[in-house]
N, C-alpha and C positions, 0 to 999 in steps of 0.2 A: 041396581042392575048395571052391569058393565055396558059402556057405550062404545060406539065405533070410532075409528080414526078417520073415517071418510072426510076428505076435504082438508084435513089438518096436516101441516108439515112443521116439524120442529125447526126453529130458526137458530137456536143457541142451546148449548149445554148450560147448566145453571151458573157456573162461574165464568162462562164466556160473556155473560152480560156484565157490563161495567158502566162507570159514569160517562163513558164515551157514547153510550146508547140512550142517555136521558132524552126523553121526549119521543123515543121510537116505540112502535108496537112490536112486541116479541111473542113467540110461542115457545114455552118451555114445558118439558115433560119429565116426570120422575116419581119418586116415592115420597109420601108425607112422613117427615121425620117427627114433627110435633105440630099440634094445633092449639091456638089460644083464642078463646071466644070472649070478647069484651062487650058483647051485647050489640052495639051498633057497628062494630068492626070485628072481623075474624082474621087472624094472622095464621099463616102456616109457614113452616120451614120446609122447602121442597129440596129433596136430595137426589142427585145422580152421582155417577162415578167421579165427577169433577169437584163436587162439594155442595154447599148449601146456598140457597137463595130465598130471601123472605118475600112472600106474596101476601098482599092485603086485599081482603074482600069487603067492599063497601056497597050496601044494597042499592043505592042509586046508580052505581057504576055497573054492577054485575047483574042487576035485576033480581026480582024476588026468587025466581026459580034457582038462579045461580047461587044466591045467598043461602038458600035452603040446602043446596048440595054441599056448600062449604061447611055448613053447620053439622052435616052428617059425616064429615071426613074423620077417619081414624088413622092411627099409625100404620104405615106400610100400604095404605091405599095408593094405587097408581093413577095419576091424574095428568091431564094436559090443560095448561092454563095459557090463555092469550091475554095480554094486558100491556099497559104503558109503563115504561121505566121512568122512575122519578127519584130525586134525592130522598133519603130517609126523613120521615117527618119527626121521628124520635131520635134518641142519641145514636151516634155511630158505634157500630160494634167492631172494635179494632181487631178482634181475633178472627174475623171472617174476611175472606177475600172480597166478598160482596157486601161488606158491612156498612158501606156508605150509601147503598141504593136499595130500592124495593120495587116490586112490580105491582101496579094497581090493576087488579083483574077486571076484565070486561066479559070474559067467557071462561067456563070450566067444563071439562068433561071427565067423568070418572071412568077410567079405562078398565080398572079392575079393583074389586074390593078385597079386603084381607082380614083373616082372623087375627086375633091378638097373638103375636109371636111368642115362643116359649122363653125368650130372653130378650133383653133390650138390644136394639141394633144401634150400638154406640161405640165410640172409640175406647180402646183398652177395656173391653167388657170383662168383668170378673167372673162370669159364669163358668162352671167347670168345663174343661176342654171336651170331655166325653159327650156332653149335651150339645155343645157347639158343633162337634164333628157329626153328630147324628143329623143335625139340621144345617149341614155345611152350606147349602144354597142360601141360607139366611145369614150365616156367619160371614160369607163372602161379600155381603152388602156393607159390612163395617168399614169405615174410612181407612183405618190403619191396615187392614188386610188388603183392601183395594189398592192402596199405595204400593204394598209389597208385590202384588201380582202385576201391576202396571210397570214397576221397576224391572221385574224379570223380563217383561216384553221389551222394555227399552234396552236392557243389557244385551239381549239376543240380537237386536237390530244393530247395536254398536259393534258387537263382535263380527257380524256379517259385513258391515261397512269396512271395518279395518282389514279383514281377511281378503276381501275382494280387491282392495287397493294394493295389498301385498302379493297379489297374483295367485291366491288360493282358489281352487274350484270346489264348490259345494256339491258333493256326490253322496247319494243315499246308498247305504249298505243293507243287506237283508235283515229282517226281523226273525224270519224262520231260518235257522242255520243248523249245522251239525253240532252235536254235543261234544265238547272237549273238556272233560272234567278235571282240569288242573287249576285249582284255585277255589273260589266259592262254589256252592252248589248251584247247578243249573235249574231253571224252570223248564219243564219238559212239556211238549205239545204232541199228543198222539196223532198219527196220520191215519185217516180213514182209507186212503187209496193204497197205502202200504201197511197192511195190518201187522202189528207187532213192532213197528218202527216209529221213531220219535224225532221230532225237531227239538231244538233247544232255543229259548229266547236268548239273545246275546247279552253276555256280561259286559262286553265292550265290543266295538267294531275292529278289534286288534288285527285279526288275521286278514280281514278284507282290506283294511287300509294298507297293510303291507303288500297285498296283491296289487293294489292300485299303484303302488310305487313300482312294482315289477312291470306294470302295464304302461308306465311312462307318463303318469299324470303329475308327477314331481311335487305338487303342493295340493294336498287334499284337506278339506275342512267339512265338518258336519256337526250340527246340533242334534245329538243322537239320543234315543231312548235306550236305556240299559236296564237289565233285570238281574237281581241276585237273590237267591233263596237263602238268606242268612239272618242271624239274629240282629234285631234293630237297636239303634241308640238314637240320641237326640239328633245326630246329623246323618242318619242312615234311613233309607227307605227301600222296599223291595223293588220298586221301579223308580228310576231317577233320570235326570237329564245331564248329558255330558257334552261339553264343548270340546270336540275331538279334532286333532290335526296330525298330519304326517308330512314330512319333507324329505326330498331326495338330495343327494350330493351335499350332505351337511354333517357337522360334528357337534359336540356339546355346545360350544360357544355360539354357533349359528342359531340353534334352537332357543337358547337363553336370550340372545339378542332380540329376536322377533317377539318373544313373549314378554320381555320387559317393556318393549314399546307398546304392545297390546294392552298390558295392565295399566300403564300410565295413561293411555288414551281412554280406556273404558272407565277407570275410576275418576278421572277428571271430568269427562263428559256426563257421567251418570250422577255422581254425588259431589263433584267439585273438590275432590281430594287430589293433591299433588303427590305422586309417587316419586321420591328421589331415585334417580338412576346413576350408576348401576346399583341394582339390588345386592346387598351383601351376600356372600357365599360362605358356607361352612361345611366341612366334611361331616359325614355321618358319625365318624369316630369322635370328632370334637363336640358335636351336638350331644352325643350320649354322655361323654365325660363331663361336659359343663352343665347340661340341663337334664340329663336322665331321660331324654326323649328325642326321637328323630323328627319331631315336629315342635320345636321349642317355641315357647312364648317369650319373646325378648323385650316385652314392655316393662319388665321389672328385673331386678338382680336376683339375689338369693341363689346364686349358682352353686353347683356341687363342688366340694373340695375333697380330693383324694388324700386321706391321712394315713394310708396303709403303712408307709415307711415310718411315720411319726409314732404309731402305736405298736409297731413290730417289737416283740419282746416284752411288752408291758404285762402287768399281772392280771389283766381282765380277759378271762378265757373266751368270752363271746367274740372279742376282736381277734385274738390270736388264733382261735379255732377256725374262723372264717378265712384267715390268711393261709393257714396250713392246708385248707381244702381248695386252694387255688382261687379264692374269692378276693374281695377287697373291703376296705372300711372307708366309707365316705360320709360327709356331713353337709348340712346347710346351716347358714347363720340367719336366724330370724331376728333382724336388728331391732333393738328396743323392746323385745318381748320377754325379757328375763323375769319379769314379775308375773308371767302367765300363771293362773291358778292351777293347782295339781289336777283338778277335775278336767280342765281343758286339755292339759298335756295327756292325760289318760285317754281322752277321746281321739287325740292324734295317734296315740299308740294303737288304738283299736282300728283307726283308719288305715294305718300302715299295714296291719295284719291282713286287711282285705286285699292288699296288693302283693301278698306272699311273704311279708316279713314275719320272722318269729317274734320280733319285738322291736322296740325303738329305744335307743339309749339317748339320754338328754343331759345337758350340762348348762345351768343358768349361771351367768356371771353377775353376781350381786353388785350393787352400786359401790360397795366398799371394797370390791375386788375379790371377795371370797366366793366360793362356789357352792351351788346347790345341785346335786347330781345323783343319777341313779347308779353310777359306777365309780364314784370318786374313791371309795374305800379300797378299790382294787388297784389303784395307781398311786405313784408317789407325787408329791407336790411338783417336782421338776417335770415329770411326765405330763401332768395336767396343764402346767404352764406352757409347755411346748405345744400341746394339742390346741389350747386356746389361741396361742400365737399363730399357729398354722391356719386356723379358721378365721383369723382377723377379728377375734372376739374382743369386745370392749365391755366395760361395766354397763349392765342393762340388756345384754344380748342373751338370746336363747339358742344354744347349739344342739342340733338333732342329728343323730348318727344311725346309719344302717350298716350291718355287717353280714355279708352273705356272698353267694355267687354274683358276678357282675350284673347279670340280667336282672336278678331280684333287686339288688341295690339300686340300679338305674330306675326300674319300675316304681319302687317304693318312694325314693326321694324325688323323682320326676313328678309323681302324683302329689306328693306332700307339699312341694313348693307351690303348685297350683292351688291346692286347698288353702294353704296359708295366705296366698295372694287374694283369694276370694274373701276369706275371713277379714283380712286387713284392708280390703277395698283398694288393692293396687292395680286392678285391671281396668284401665281407662278405655272405654268403648270408642272414644273419639280419636284414638291413636290407631294407625294402620301400619304395623311393623311387618314388612315383607322380608323373607329370607329364603335363599336357595340352599337346600341340603343336598350335597353331592357325594359321590363315591360310596354308595351303599354297598354292603356285602352282596355278592352275586347270589349266594345260597344261604339258607338257614336250616339248621337241623330240626327235624320234627320227631319228638319222642313218640307221638301217636302213630306216625307212619313208619318210624324207624329208618328214616332216610333223609337225605338232603332235599329241600324243596326250593324252588326259585323264589327269591324274596319279592321280585316283581312279576316276571313271567318267563317262560322258557326261551324267549327270543331276544333277551337282553344281552347286549355285547359286554364281555368282560374287558377290563382294562388290560391293554396289551402287555404291560410290564408284569402283570400278575398271572398270566395264562399258564406259565410253566409250573404253577403250584396246583393246577386243577386235579392232578392225581395224588400228589403227596399231601397237600393241605387245602382241600377245596373250600373250607370255611374262611380262608384268608384271602380268597380272590375277590377283588373289588369289581363293581359293575360301573359301566358308563350310564348310571341312572341318576336322576335328579328329581327332587320334589320342590314345588313352590309352596311355602308355608306362610300363612297370615295369622298373626296373633295366636299361635299355638294350634291352628287348624290346618290340616293338609288341604290346600286349595286345588292342587293338581299334581300330577306326576307323569314322568315319562322316562325314556331312555333312548340311547342309540341302539339300533337293532343289529342282530347278527345277519351278515349277508354272505358269509362264506360257508359253503357246504360242510367242510370238515369240522369247523367250530360248532356249527349247529348240531351235527350228528353227535359230537362229543358231549355237548351240553345235555342233550336228551339222554345219552347213555348215563351220565352222572346222576341225572334225575331218576334213573331206574327204568327207563324205557328200553326194551329190545328194539332192534331195527324194525321188526315186524310191527310192534306196538306203535312205534313212532310214525310209521307210514299209515297205519290204520287210523290214528288220531289226526295227524297233520299232513298226510300224504299230498293233498292238493297244494299246500304251501311249499313243501320240500320239492315237489316236482317243478313248481314254478321257478324255484331257485336255480334249476339246471339251465334256464334259458336267458341268463343275463339279468342280474339283479343289482341295482345301484345301491351304494351305501345310503342308508336312510335312518331317520330318527323321528320321534314324535312326542306328543304330550297331550294329556286330556285333563280338562278342568271339571270339577263338580259344579255345574252351573247353579244348582240350588244352594249349595254351600256358599258360593261366591255372593249371591244375592242376600242370603241370610246374614253374612257378615257386613255387607254394605248397609243393610237396613237395621243392623244391631239387634237381630232377633236371637232368641235362645234355641230355637228348633227350626229345622227345615220344613216342618209341617206348616209353619207360618208363611212360607213363600211358595207352597205347592197348592194348586187350586183344590184338588181332591186327594188328600194324603191318606195313607194307611196308618193304623196304630201299631203298637209293639208286637202284636201277634200276626202282623201282616194282613189284617182284615180291614174292611171298610165299614165303619159304623153307620154310614148313610145308606149304602146299597146292599149291605149284608153279604158282600163278596168276601171270601169264596163261599159257594153254596152248593148243595147237592144238585145233580142234573138228572134229567129224565132218563129212565132205564133204557128207553129206545135209543137215545144218543150213545149210551155206553155200548149197547149191542152193535151199533154200526161201527164202532171203533174196535170191537173185539176186546173190550175191557170189562173186567169184573171187579167190583169193590169188595174186599173182604174186611170184616170187622176185626180190629186189633184189640186185644185185651189191654185195658188200661193198667199200667204198672205204676205202683207208688214211687214217686221220685225219691231218690236217696237224699 
């Protein structure tokens, strides 16, 4: 039976007890990790969020009733123990912070009993994630997850400390806002008071933080909850946390400067990593040409090489056909992998097809200088030698080529170099390679929408020198946009915003908005711009992603207390779920059953 806390006060967390406390009486509370009964002595490992502490029960010290209670303890019982700290009587446990001491109990209270948990509460538990997420409140007791959650709290505090010293004001923006469906899908919230009307949950605080700049607050900061109804991946969730900022009277270099110092401060204070400043910068075009990605992982080489000119006019129709269709031929050099078995190469070909390739051409340079290739018979010895030279090929190397439209070639080889790096164990998690990617295209063409879409959002400032192309060649206009990338993951992104009426109206026109539609969607922002708006710019970090990389996790689910799974549901609470018919009636909503159609 559970006992009361009456008269008890915890004096220390488990690992706050140290050899400095030897001889003192302490009261500790927590969960029983493990119990060992040696007959005359009972040992328990007591666990709280700080770690483990060994408690010893000796019947003459704790009394017969206390000794009996200790004998009945099981894993995950919650107990309060009062006792005297002493040096360990047995060998010191070097792996524990409290490995040189123990508490000799003179009193114990069982505060709560526990059933046997469905999986062991231990570090790096191998139980299937689905079961752990179903019992997330138990999973969160594990030391490795607790470290992650505590690190996220620490990073949030460090961000706030830095921003306050830099003159930023923390201002909350609304969670219930107007739907502005330009980008990911909104989560909609029906209004009971305004039947037939809906709020949207914010995909980001973008419009409000720009309004705050119009209102003269000049440096805004917020740790904001954001919501996007989109397909999930390892580093995506339907609700997530953004460290968001906006600054007035600044340009690109000003935003980059404050954020470089922010990153250096947070990474040093949180995990002891020195971030060399300035962080390297690379234009979007260079990133795509060299790495096939706008978030390149620079921890290893294997860069893309454009061999279009080298293979122009050769006898291999796959190469020449791609060039005739306005595409390119590019390759990567997997150093030392020339002896890769054909089966593994075939798997790489299949992998490339998943990213849009029709196939993958390969050429292995044998140790004797001869070639083993899927296309050698279509090219002369001179052409093959020139191709190998262009690729920096040496005996023992494996050269892999994609030929198609640029976007397909970039996607394929960008993904392939990462896959090879994983297979060859080239990704060092202890390295933190930061990179700014700048000068993104302002617009990208959407075949689905049959129009240009904003690559970032409709309020991104074009580069002044490109603005004259907005009508003649809109795809060539670059944006004053910048992403901060860490080890191949986009850590954050932002841009200088448009603050001139005429440019903003033209931008919305290019995106397909009539004046009426633009004012219907964004009227409150456009109206605010009539009353004096300062030049402004901002950036937002994915806070969950930042902590995920700091803690070397593979998924942001490991740094979020109560995450969703891939279909955006919660295995623990069973959200989303049907609601009472009466609630729907109050909202004027009727749920109609949709016929399930077989997926193509």
